C-alpha positions, 0 to 999 in steps of 0.5 A: 629129845622128847616124845609126843607124850612128854617122855624122853625119847631115845635116838630112834624116837621111842619113848623112855619112861620117866621117873615117878613124880616126886609128888606121887609117893603112892603104892603105884609109884613104887610099883612103877619104879620097880618095873622101870628098874626091871624094864627101863626100855618100856613106857610105864605111863599107862600103868601110872593111870590104870594102876591108880584107877584100879587101886582107888577102886579097890580101896573104895570097895574095901572101905565100903560105903559107911551109910550103905553098910549101916543100912545093910546094903551093898553098893550094887544093891544100892545101885539097883535101888537107885536105878529104880528111884532115879528113872521113876518107873518100873524096869525089867531085870534086863533094863536093870542089868543095863542101868547098873552095868551088872550081869543078869545073874547078879541082878537076879540074885540082888532082886531076890534079896531086895524082894525078901527085904520088902524093898522091891516088888516084882509083877508079871507082864500081862502079855508075856509071862516070861517078863517081870517088871520091878518097882520100888516099894514105899519102904524101898523109896523111903530107904533110898531117899534117906540114904542118898544125902548121907551117901553123898556127904560120905563121898564128899568127905572121901574126895575132900583132899582134892580142891573143887577145881581138881575134882572137876578136872578129874571128873572131866578126865575120867568122863573122857576116858569112860566115853572112850572105853564104852565106845571101844569095849567090844574092840578091847575084849580078847 
């Protein structure tokens, strides 16, 4: 008997974990196998997905993005510069917070660093002195335009182990998960 998620079910309809696939010899498969040995009654299927997403994210962060590193930028700084470039207009720090999924404090810190480097400029609002508007300088725009093709080539190399249909399928599945999480994020917080 199998459950709706394809895992073997016990006589009461509860799912039992399946052994890690022979195709997956990654660190998460080892962790899942250990948990299955300790708690064979628990379905570790979610761990196989969430664990791999988290591990991939951690490895990508550890590796840093080579083109960005050469330019002396972190990924969050590039994301901020990229938000200004792709929207094509000035943004307030609050708008940058939303665009980059960062905290207000993090955006403030990054803006200070990028301003000191001459990559962005801040100007006060003529009607409300509490509001600032941020825009790319010519140097900032030139830097983003120079780095983006290199960064995309680097990311292509990182994903080279997946064929084109596999990349498309992964992008679609991650997009579906992201839409669900973005819609339920407030509900999921404890």
